[in-house]
ROVEXPA-111507 format. One line per 8 residues: number of its first residue (from 1); for each residue x, z, y of N, C-alpha, C, CB. Coordinates in Angstrom, 3 decimals. Glycine has a CB too. Layout:
NUM = X/Z/Y/X/Z/Y/X/Z/Y/X/Z/Y  ...
This chain:
1 = -24.288/-8.913/35.902/-23.818/-9.786/34.848/-22.587/-9.148/34.203/-23.495/-11.207/35.399  -22.540/-9.144/32.863/-21.402/-8.573/32.139/-20.191/-9.483/32.278/-21.747/-8.359/30.646  -19.053/-8.859/32.439/-17.811/-9.604/32.553/-17.119/-9.618/31.192/-16.888/-8.989/33.645  -16.647/-10.790/30.776/-15.962/-10.904/29.498/-14.488/-10.577/29.686/-16.140/-12.317/28.899  -13.981/-9.721/28.842/-12.578/-9.340/28.866/-11.975/-9.745/27.532/-12.398/-7.806/29.135  -10.835/-10.402/27.562/-10.195/-10.829/26.320/-9.601/-9.630/25.594/-9.104/-11.879/26.603  -9.921/-9.532/24.315/-9.324/-8.524/23.450/-8.225/-9.233/22.674/-10.392/-7.852/22.485  -7.013/-8.709/22.764/-5.895/-9.369/22.106/-5.774/-8.928/20.648/-4.595/-9.079/22.855
9 = -5.461/-9.908/19.799/-5.241/-9.663/18.371/-3.859/-10.184/18.014/-6.349/-10.347/17.488  -3.083/-9.357/17.362/-1.761/-9.766/16.898/-1.899/-10.366/15.504/-0.765/-8.563/16.894  -1.281/-11.534/15.341/-1.325/-12.235/14.067/0.083/-12.232/13.477/-1.867/-13.696/14.237  0.444/-13.218/12.718/1.778/-13.294/12.137/2.822/-13.740/13.133/1.777/-14.223/10.967  3.975/-14.042/12.610/5.094/-14.517/13.417/4.880/-15.975/13.804/6.424/-14.352/12.655  5.287/-16.323/15.011/5.199/-17.711/15.457/6.023/-18.620/14.547/5.674/-17.840/16.916  7.064/-18.083/13.925/7.910/-18.880/13.032/7.200/-19.302/11.746/9.152/-18.102/12.682  6.034/-18.707/11.455/5.256/-19.106/10.282/4.618/-20.483/10.469/4.173/-18.066/9.991
17 = 4.588/-20.959/11.700/3.998/-22.276/11.981/5.132/-23.241/12.323/2.946/-22.199/13.158  5.402/-24.225/11.477/6.440/-25.209/11.809/6.059/-26.008/13.061/6.672/-26.166/10.620  7.065/-26.470/13.785/6.811/-27.310/14.956/5.969/-28.514/14.556/8.140/-27.771/15.603  4.950/-28.814/15.358/4.093/-29.966/15.112/2.997/-29.736/14.091/4.918/-31.099/14.674  2.767/-28.470/13.709/1.736/-28.161/12.717/0.824/-27.045/13.202/2.376/-27.772/11.385  -0.216/-26.785/12.413/-1.156/-25.716/12.723/-1.403/-24.842/11.523/-2.463/-26.283/13.224  -1.956/-23.654/11.780/-2.352/-22.725/10.731/-3.676/-22.090/11.156/-1.244/-21.633/10.477  -4.507/-21.789/10.174/-5.786/-21.140/10.450/-5.652/-19.641/10.210/-6.917/-21.740/9.567
25 = -6.279/-18.862/11.085/-6.270/-17.402/10.993/-7.694/-16.890/11.135/-5.348/-16.774/12.078  -8.039/-15.897/10.320/-9.313/-15.196/10.475/-9.078/-14.084/11.481/-9.853/-14.630/9.097  -9.862/-14.103/12.560/-9.757/-13.086/13.600/-11.169/-12.560/13.832/-9.115/-13.661/14.934  -11.438/-11.363/13.348/-12.800/-10.851/13.410/-13.711/-11.769/12.617/-13.285/-10.726/14.873  -14.788/-12.233/13.250/-15.721/-13.152/12.603/-15.370/-14.614/12.858/-17.129/-12.876/13.079  -14.275/-14.876/13.569/-13.902/-16.242/13.947/-12.757/-16.768/13.096/-13.517/-16.296/15.418  -12.765/-18.070/12.862/-11.616/-18.765/12.284/-10.984/-19.551/13.423/-12.032/-19.710/11.068  -9.695/-19.312/13.648/-8.990/-19.919/14.770/-7.814/-20.726/14.247/-8.512/-18.844/15.775
33 = -7.683/-21.954/14.716/-6.535/-22.797/14.391/-5.521/-22.662/15.513/-6.956/-24.290/14.188  -4.318/-22.259/15.156/-3.243/-22.157/16.136/-2.216/-23.228/15.834/-2.593/-20.743/16.124  -1.878/-23.980/16.856/-0.928/-25.080/16.733/0.343/-24.751/17.497/-1.542/-26.397/17.248  1.466/-25.039/16.871/2.771/-24.926/17.526/3.238/-26.348/17.782/3.819/-24.108/16.647  3.133/-26.762/19.027/3.436/-28.140/19.383/4.939/-28.406/19.293/2.923/-28.452/20.794  5.309/-29.663/19.294/6.721/-30.040/19.114/7.636/-29.483/20.195/6.848/-31.542/19.087  7.089/-29.160/21.364/7.911/-28.564/22.421/7.946/-27.033/22.307/7.376/-28.977/23.805  7.310/-26.479/21.260/7.289/-25.043/21.045/6.106/-24.330/21.669/8.530/-24.456/21.566
41 = 5.320/-25.016/22.509/4.158/-24.377/23.124/3.059/-24.178/22.082/3.633/-25.220/24.311  2.147/-23.278/22.382/1.081/-22.913/21.460/-0.281/-23.285/22.028/1.134/-21.421/21.150  -1.205/-23.660/21.162/-2.599/-23.911/21.521/-3.467/-23.298/20.430/-2.891/-25.454/21.688  -4.653/-22.818/20.800/-5.576/-22.232/19.831/-6.992/-22.722/20.107/-5.519/-20.686/19.879  -7.651/-23.194/19.052/-9.029/-23.685/19.142/-9.787/-23.238/17.901/-9.071/-25.242/19.290  -11.093/-23.429/17.908/-11.904/-23.177/16.716/-11.284/-23.920/15.536/-13.391/-23.620/16.936  -11.267/-23.281/14.372/-10.602/-23.881/13.216/-11.486/-24.830/12.415/-10.107/-22.803/12.315  -12.778/-24.869/12.735/-13.716/-25.665/11.944/-14.311/-26.777/12.807/-14.841/-24.769/11.360
49 = -14.199/-28.010/12.333/-14.769/-29.147/13.061/-16.291/-29.026/13.096/-14.344/-30.492/12.408  -16.905/-29.172/14.267/-18.364/-29.044/14.364/-19.116/-30.186/13.674/-18.772/-28.983/15.818  -18.454/-31.283/13.360/-19.120/-32.422/12.738/-19.476/-32.146/11.279/-18.236/-33.655/12.828  -18.476/-31.798/10.461/-18.739/-31.591/9.036/-17.910/-30.453/8.454/-18.462/-32.866/8.267  -17.447/-29.549/9.302/-16.732/-28.386/8.819/-15.300/-28.626/8.402/-17.450/-27.824/7.700  -14.700/-29.704/8.862/-13.327/-30.013/8.497/-12.343/-28.948/8.958/-12.936/-31.343/9.068  -11.256/-28.758/8.196/-10.246/-27.756/8.532/-9.270/-28.284/9.592/-9.476/-27.333/7.268  -9.527/-27.979/10.843/-8.742/-28.557/11.928/-7.261/-28.190/11.886/-9.315/-28.129/13.233
57 = -6.920/-27.028/11.347/-5.502/-26.648/11.270/-4.718/-27.611/10.388/-5.359/-25.217/10.734  -5.407/-28.330/9.500/-4.763/-29.319/8.631/-4.737/-30.712/9.250/-5.473/-29.373/7.294  -5.292/-30.862/10.450/-5.360/-32.168/11.093/-4.046/-32.591/11.720/-6.429/-32.164/12.136  -3.995/-33.856/12.095/-2.840/-34.377/12.822/-2.900/-33.862/14.248/-2.803/-35.938/12.792  -1.752/-33.471/14.788/-1.703/-32.919/16.132/-0.552/-33.563/16.889/-1.551/-31.376/16.099  -0.791/-33.816/18.183/0.298/-34.241/19.059/0.313/-33.270/20.232/0.123/-35.744/19.542  0.830/-33.659/21.345/0.936/-32.738/22.482/-0.404/-32.478/23.170/1.917/-33.285/23.491  -1.431/-33.299/22.909/-2.689/-33.145/23.644/-3.942/-33.053/22.781/-2.843/-34.274/24.572
65 = -3.917/-33.574/21.566/-5.136/-33.611/20.747/-4.856/-33.210/19.307/-5.756/-35.006/20.782  -5.944/-32.826/18.613/-5.929/-32.640/17.167/-6.976/-33.584/16.585/-6.213/-31.138/16.766  -6.652/-34.187/15.439/-7.546/-35.115/14.754/-8.008/-34.453/13.463/-6.843/-36.489/14.468  -9.319/-34.336/13.296/-9.879/-33.730/12.098/-9.488/-34.565/10.872/-11.424/-33.607/12.215  -9.031/-33.898/9.802/-8.605/-34.654/8.627/-9.743/-35.275/7.811/-7.813/-33.765/7.745  -10.986/-34.862/8.049/-12.086/-35.419/7.265/-12.609/-36.742/7.797/-13.204/-34.440/7.210  -12.927/-36.796/9.084/-13.569/-37.995/9.634/-12.932/-38.492/10.924/-15.021/-37.720/9.881  -11.727/-38.058/11.221/-10.938/-38.511/12.368/-11.575/-38.238/13.728/-10.685/-39.967/12.241
73 = -12.413/-37.216/13.824/-12.890/-36.808/15.144/-11.725/-36.161/15.881/-14.113/-35.824/15.038  -11.641/-36.417/17.177/-10.497/-35.990/17.976/-10.948/-35.015/19.055/-9.788/-37.204/18.608  -10.135/-33.960/19.268/-10.457/-32.926/20.237/-9.234/-32.640/21.109/-10.936/-31.640/19.526  -9.474/-32.472/22.415/-8.401/-32.104/23.336/-8.042/-30.637/23.111/-8.822/-32.355/24.821  -6.761/-30.356/22.971/-6.325/-28.986/22.720/-6.488/-28.085/23.939/-4.883/-28.981/22.277  -6.348/-28.623/25.127/-6.430/-27.806/26.347/-7.859/-27.417/26.702/-5.812/-28.551/27.508  -8.828/-28.283/26.401/-10.208/-28.042/26.820/-11.189/-27.855/25.667/-10.669/-29.173/27.669  -10.827/-28.306/24.470/-11.733/-28.288/23.333/-12.702/-29.450/23.314/-12.493/-27.018/23.320
81 = -12.692/-30.281/24.360/-13.625/-31.408/24.455/-13.308/-32.472/23.411/-13.583/-32.023/25.859  -14.363/-33.032/22.839/-14.217/-34.110/21.872/-14.033/-35.430/22.616/-15.444/-34.176/20.924  -13.147/-36.254/22.102/-12.995/-37.606/22.652/-13.781/-38.607/21.813/-11.502/-38.010/22.710  -14.495/-38.094/20.774/-15.237/-38.961/19.874/-16.713/-38.592/19.779/-14.618/-38.921/18.507  -17.226/-37.858/20.780/-18.659/-37.598/20.865/-19.181/-36.392/20.111/-19.364/-38.757/20.394  -18.318/-35.520/19.615/-18.769/-34.330/18.900/-18.934/-33.158/19.872/-17.773/-33.965/17.773  -19.529/-32.086/19.400/-19.628/-30.864/20.197/-18.226/-30.330/20.466/-20.500/-29.792/19.475  -18.031/-29.646/21.597/-16.680/-29.146/21.904/-16.291/-27.952/21.039/-16.588/-28.757/23.372
89 = -15.000/-27.721/20.960/-14.436/-26.561/20.287/-14.285/-25.421/21.286/-13.074/-26.906/19.638  -14.222/-24.216/20.788/-13.863/-23.074/21.624/-12.345/-23.055/21.749/-14.406/-21.722/21.027  -11.850/-22.832/22.957/-10.414/-22.718/23.208/-10.100/-21.243/23.443/-9.968/-23.601/24.437  -9.040/-20.762/22.853/-8.636/-19.361/22.958/-7.276/-19.252/23.634/-8.596/-18.699/21.567  -7.064/-18.211/24.439/-5.727/-17.989/24.976/-4.798/-17.514/23.858/-5.763/-16.956/26.136  -3.598/-18.068/23.812/-2.631/-17.700/22.783/-1.242/-17.668/23.395/-2.682/-18.685/21.587  -0.401/-16.765/22.877/0.976/-16.668/23.352/1.816/-16.030/22.262/1.066/-15.851/24.677  3.118/-16.125/22.428/4.050/-15.392/21.580/4.574/-14.235/22.411/5.222/-16.311/21.054
97 = 4.545/-13.023/21.850/5.069/-11.890/22.609/6.585/-11.811/22.435/4.398/-10.564/22.157  7.202/-10.803/23.018/8.660/-10.700/23.067/9.309/-10.651/21.684/9.053/-9.474/23.846  8.607/-10.119/20.680/9.207/-10.056/19.343/8.844/-11.258/18.476/8.776/-8.784/18.645  8.190/-12.285/19.058/7.851/-13.502/18.327/6.541/-13.455/17.576/8.919/-13.810/17.379  5.724/-12.432/17.818/4.411/-12.355/17.179/3.399/-13.192/17.948/3.936/-10.895/17.086  2.490/-13.829/17.203/1.388/-14.557/17.829/0.369/-13.561/18.347/0.730/-15.548/16.832  -0.132/-13.813/19.558/-1.173/-12.969/20.148/-2.262/-13.906/20.644/-0.609/-12.057/21.318  -3.478/-13.718/20.132/-4.615/-14.546/20.540/-5.655/-13.645/21.182/-5.223/-15.325/19.325
105 = -6.334/-14.161/22.206/-7.359/-13.398/22.904/-8.750/-13.873/22.548/-7.155/-13.487/24.395  -9.641/-12.936/22.256/-11.038/-13.235/22.004/-11.885/-12.542/23.050/-11.455/-12.804/20.583  -12.958/-13.176/23.488/-13.812/-12.530/24.491/-14.497/-11.304/23.917/-14.859/-13.512/25.019  -14.753/-10.351/24.791/-15.454/-9.131/24.428/-16.529/-8.878/25.457/-14.486/-7.927/24.328  -17.675/-8.385/25.032/-18.772/-8.116/25.980/-18.465/-6.935/26.840/-20.078/-7.883/25.250
């Protein structure tokens, strides 16, 4: 069985995302929403709502969930699981490196 190894991608500065908001980034063929929570921690999930393609980076976010701005579907940031019956989101590892750059990991075959 092939083992998946995360390939890291450097994005913009973490300071480009205000506390309590999200931004969408194109990473390879994926669109990823990265959220900078009010405590400064980061979360990354699929940027497109599986229900109707809503832009999740524009949704309301708190410390645990994001709410899609189109139809109020809610997803847990830690697991990607929907609390409103939709398909789950993909969750990506994300961190800020020593110089404040966002680093997100994508699986590789």
